[in-house]
ROBARO-541603 format. One record per residue (C-alpha): residue number from 1; residue in one letter; x, y, z. Coordinates in nm, 4 decimals. Example, Ala and Ser with C-alpha at 12.3 -4.5 7.8 and 13.67 -1.06 7.14 Angstrom:
<nr = 1&rest = A&east = 1.2300&north = -0.4500&up = 0.7800>
<nr = 2&rest = S&east = 1.3670&north = -0.1060&up = 0.7140>
end
This chain:
<nr = 1&rest = X&east = 2.1457&north = -1.4523&up = 3.5727>
<nr = 2&rest = X&east = 2.3558&north = -1.2768&up = 3.3202>
<nr = 3&rest = X&east = 2.3643&north = -1.6197&up = 3.2274>
<nr = 4&rest = X&east = 1.9816&north = -1.6637&up = 3.2240>
<nr = 5&rest = X&east = 1.8947&north = -1.3122&up = 3.0537>
<nr = 6&rest = X&east = 2.1492&north = -1.4587&up = 2.7608>
<nr = 7&rest = X&east = 1.9626&north = -1.7086&up = 2.7015>
<nr = 8&rest = X&east = 1.6259&north = -1.5681&up = 2.7236>
<nr = 9&rest = X&east = 1.7869&north = -1.2509&up = 2.5005>
<nr = 10&rest = X&east = 1.8619&north = -1.5878&up = 2.2521>
<nr = 11&rest = X&east = 1.5423&north = -1.7333&up = 2.2379>
<nr = 12&rest = X&east = 1.3659&north = -1.3900&up = 2.1712>
<nr = 13&rest = X&east = 1.6103&north = -1.3025&up = 1.8520>
<nr = 14&rest = X&east = 1.5422&north = -1.7251&up = 1.7623>
<nr = 15&rest = X&east = 1.1528&north = -1.5899&up = 1.7017>
<nr = 16&rest = X&east = 1.2349&north = -1.2458&up = 1.6057>
<nr = 17&rest = X&east = 1.4759&north = -1.4267&up = 1.3185>
<nr = 18&rest = X&east = 1.2173&north = -1.6803&up = 1.2269>
<nr = 19&rest = X&east = 0.9134&north = -1.4259&up = 1.1740>
<nr = 20&rest = X&east = 1.1776&north = -1.2256&up = 0.9766>
<nr = 21&rest = X&east = 1.2695&north = -1.5564&up = 0.7751>
<nr = 22&rest = X&east = 0.8780&north = -1.6207&up = 0.7426>
<nr = 23&rest = X&east = 0.8587&north = -1.2974&up = 0.5913>
<nr = 24&rest = X&east = 1.1640&north = -1.3269&up = 0.3829>
<nr = 25&rest = X&east = 0.9761&north = -1.6757&up = 0.2307>
<nr = 26&rest = X&east = 0.6523&north = -1.5093&up = 0.1512>
<nr = 27&rest = X&east = 0.8203&north = -1.2276&up = -0.0640>
<nr = 28&rest = X&east = 1.0667&north = -1.4256&up = -0.2710>
<nr = 29&rest = X&east = 0.7325&north = -1.6447&up = -0.3390>
<nr = 30&rest = X&east = 0.5811&north = -1.3324&up = -0.4245>
<nr = 31&rest = X&east = 0.8281&north = -1.2144&up = -0.6722>
<nr = 32&rest = X&east = 0.8310&north = -1.5797&up = -0.8305>
<nr = 33&rest = X&east = 0.4727&north = -1.5821&up = -0.9097>
<nr = 34&rest = X&east = 0.5120&north = -1.2156&up = -1.0063>
<nr = 35&rest = X&east = 0.7656&north = -1.3414&up = -1.2641>
<nr = 36&rest = X&east = 0.6020&north = -1.6351&up = -1.3923>
<nr = 37&rest = X&east = 0.2445&north = -1.3974&up = -1.4279>
<nr = 38&rest = X&east = 0.4736&north = -1.0656&up = -1.5666>
<nr = 39&rest = X&east = 0.4895&north = -1.0469&up = -1.9550>
<nr = 40&rest = X&east = 0.7737&north = -1.0995&up = -2.0927>
<nr = 41&rest = X&east = 0.8889&north = -0.8981&up = -2.4159>
<nr = 42&rest = X&east = 0.8018&north = -1.1293&up = -2.6379>
<nr = 43&rest = X&east = 0.4359&north = -1.1576&up = -2.4417>
<nr = 44&rest = X&east = 0.4156&north = -0.8011&up = -2.5436>
<nr = 45&rest = X&east = 0.2109&north = -0.8595&up = -2.8311>
<nr = 46&rest = X&east = -0.0007&north = -1.0512&up = -2.6870>
<nr = 47&rest = X&east = -0.0888&north = -0.7550&up = -2.4077>
<nr = 48&rest = X&east = -0.0815&north = -0.5213&up = -2.7287>
<nr = 49&rest = X&east = -0.3751&north = -0.7605&up = -2.9036>
<nr = 50&rest = X&east = -0.5715&north = -0.7653&up = -2.5850>
<nr = 51&rest = X&east = -0.5863&north = -0.3878&up = -2.5238>
<nr = 52&rest = X&east = -0.7194&north = -0.3918&up = -2.9131>
<nr = 53&rest = X&east = -0.9683&north = -0.6235&up = -2.8032>
<nr = 54&rest = X&east = -1.1079&north = -0.4050&up = -2.4978>
<nr = 55&rest = X&east = -1.0972&north = -0.1022&up = -2.7463>
<nr = 56&rest = X&east = -1.3052&north = -0.2728&up = -2.9623>
<nr = 57&rest = X&east = -1.5381&north = -0.4577&up = -2.7086>
<nr = 58&rest = X&east = -1.5750&north = -0.0862&up = -2.5333>
<nr = 59&rest = X&east = -1.6931&north = 0.0355&up = -2.8896>
<nr = 60&rest = X&east = -1.4520&north = 0.2684&up = -2.9631>
<nr = 61&rest = X&east = -1.2570&north = 0.3503&up = -3.2332>
<nr = 62&rest = X&east = -0.8559&north = 0.3254&up = -3.2029>
<nr = 63&rest = X&east = -0.6756&north = 0.5777&up = -3.4646>
<nr = 64&rest = X&east = -0.3432&north = 0.5440&up = -3.2942>
<nr = 65&rest = X&east = -0.1457&north = 0.2377&up = -3.1312>
<nr = 66&rest = X&east = 0.1966&north = 0.3157&up = -3.0875>
<nr = 67&rest = X&east = 0.4356&north = 0.1020&up = -2.8753>
<nr = 68&rest = X&east = 0.7641&north = 0.2924&up = -2.8302>
<nr = 69&rest = X&east = 1.1212&north = 0.1791&up = -2.7530>
<nr = 70&rest = X&east = 1.1611&north = -0.0550&up = -2.4757>
<nr = 71&rest = X&east = 1.3367&north = 0.1392&up = -2.1781>
<nr = 72&rest = X&east = 1.5641&north = -0.0940&up = -1.9811>
<nr = 73&rest = X&east = 1.5317&north = -0.0472&up = -1.6025>
<nr = 74&rest = X&east = 1.7279&north = -0.2331&up = -1.3439>
<nr = 75&rest = X&east = 1.4667&north = -0.5562&up = -1.3100>
<nr = 76&rest = X&east = 1.2492&north = -0.4435&up = -1.5849>
<nr = 77&rest = X&east = 1.1394&north = -0.3268&up = -1.8770>
<nr = 78&rest = X&east = 0.9270&north = -0.0277&up = -1.9365>
<nr = 79&rest = X&east = 0.7766&north = -0.0287&up = -2.2888>
<nr = 80&rest = X&east = 0.5895&north = 0.3171&up = -2.3481>
<nr = 81&rest = X&east = 0.2391&north = 0.3190&up = -2.5424>
<nr = 82&rest = X&east = 0.0700&north = 0.5765&up = -2.7110>
<nr = 83&rest = X&east = -0.3138&north = 0.5393&up = -2.7937>
<nr = 84&rest = X&east = -0.5792&north = 0.7671&up = -2.9119>
<nr = 85&rest = X&east = -0.9001&north = 0.6619&up = -2.9778>
<nr = 86&rest = X&east = -1.2505&north = 0.7964&up = -3.0870>
<nr = 87&rest = X&east = -1.5885&north = 0.6953&up = -2.9164>
<nr = 88&rest = X&east = -1.8563&north = 0.8358&up = -2.7289>
<nr = 89&rest = X&east = -1.8833&north = 0.9435&up = -2.3524>
<nr = 90&rest = X&east = -1.9739&north = 0.5680&up = -2.1894>
<nr = 91&rest = X&east = -1.7253&north = 0.3521&up = -2.4703>
<nr = 92&rest = X&east = -1.4755&north = 0.5919&up = -2.3727>
<nr = 93&rest = X&east = -1.4478&north = 0.5640&up = -2.0184>
<nr = 94&rest = X&east = -1.5689&north = 0.1584&up = -2.0476>
<nr = 95&rest = X&east = -1.2675&north = 0.1440&up = -2.2603>
<nr = 96&rest = X&east = -1.0065&north = 0.2893&up = -1.9988>
<nr = 97&rest = X&east = -1.1848&north = 0.0429&up = -1.7489>
<nr = 98&rest = X&east = -1.0970&north = -0.2124&up = -1.9507>
<nr = 99&rest = X&east = -0.7480&north = -0.1241&up = -1.9452>
<nr = 100&rest = X&east = -0.7154&north = -0.0993&up = -1.5989>
<nr = 101&rest = X&east = -0.8572&north = -0.4210&up = -1.5239>
<nr = 102&rest = X&east = -0.5878&north = -0.6203&up = -1.7920>
<nr = 103&rest = X&east = -0.3609&north = -0.8695&up = -1.6220>
<nr = 104&rest = X&east = -0.0285&north = -0.6702&up = -1.7352>
<nr = 105&rest = X&east = 0.1129&north = -0.4646&up = -1.5757>
<nr = 106&rest = X&east = -0.0143&north = -0.1136&up = -1.7030>
<nr = 107&rest = X&east = 0.0161&north = 0.2789&up = -1.5940>
<nr = 108&rest = X&east = -0.1720&north = 0.5024&up = -1.7315>
<nr = 109&rest = X&east = 0.0957&north = 0.7806&up = -1.7460>
<nr = 110&rest = X&east = -0.1590&north = 1.0529&up = -1.9136>
<nr = 111&rest = X&east = -0.4611&north = 1.0898&up = -2.0271>
<nr = 112&rest = X&east = -0.6117&north = 1.3735&up = -2.2373>
<nr = 113&rest = X&east = -0.9871&north = 1.3596&up = -2.3305>
<nr = 114&rest = X&east = -1.1274&north = 1.6654&up = -2.5874>
<nr = 115&rest = X&east = -1.4864&north = 1.6640&up = -2.7741>
<nr = 116&rest = X&east = -1.4363&north = 1.6025&up = -3.1416>
<nr = 117&rest = X&east = -1.5319&north = 1.8823&up = -3.2947>
<nr = 118&rest = X&east = -1.8984&north = 1.9050&up = -3.4801>
<nr = 119&rest = X&east = -2.0360&north = 1.5321&up = -3.2777>
<nr = 120&rest = X&east = -2.1408&north = 1.4314&up = -2.9668>
<nr = 121&rest = X&east = -1.7840&north = 1.2030&up = -2.9670>
<nr = 122&rest = X&east = -1.4744&north = 1.2546&up = -2.7781>
<nr = 123&rest = X&east = -1.0874&north = 1.2267&up = -2.8868>
<nr = 124&rest = X&east = -0.9027&north = 1.0094&up = -2.5445>
<nr = 125&rest = X&east = -0.5062&north = 1.0500&up = -2.5895>
<nr = 126&rest = X&east = -0.3508&north = 0.8024&up = -2.3686>
<nr = 127&rest = X&east = -0.0015&north = 0.6998&up = -2.2620>
<nr = 128&rest = X&east = 0.0533&north = 0.3604&up = -2.0864>
<nr = 129&rest = X&east = 0.3296&north = 0.2272&up = -1.9214>
<nr = 130&rest = X&east = 0.3475&north = -0.1625&up = -1.9706>
<nr = 131&rest = X&east = 0.6262&north = -0.3507&up = -1.7619>
<nr = 132&rest = X&east = 0.8224&north = -0.6833&up = -1.9082>
<nr = 133&rest = X&east = 1.0526&north = -0.8956&up = -1.7137>
<nr = 134&rest = X&east = 1.3899&north = -0.8771&up = -1.8200>
<nr = 135&rest = X&east = 1.4863&north = -1.2049&up = -1.9541>
<nr = 136&rest = X&east = 1.9045&north = -1.1613&up = -1.9452>
<nr = 137&rest = X&east = 1.8817&north = -1.0810&up = -1.5644>
<nr = 138&rest = X&east = 1.8355&north = -1.3494&up = -1.3505>
<nr = 139&rest = X&east = 1.8847&north = -1.4754&up = -1.0451>
end
């Protein structure tokens, strides 16, 4: 009986190990896909161009575009970006929606919208965080 219980426990553990190995394989595949798709620092210029293009297509006037120094993290680099743009209500919110749909990993960390004095236009101040892979960190 003791040996039979031992064999049953081993079979149960083997099934659980196989399940965890599959989960690990899926996780490693996801990480690899992310590394291939994530912009590295040399491709961040393309992300900046794409953000500017999205602003133009939304119809806003970008009045400030200031990338900040990259901040190294354990596996990534965080690149802060400050943007100010002017436009009407629809243009500003179209631009924000376009930012959220970018392929790049981009977080909106701060957002402030104020009316421009004497007009129907708005000033939108954004603080974004872009994330890039660190080429100096290899597995």
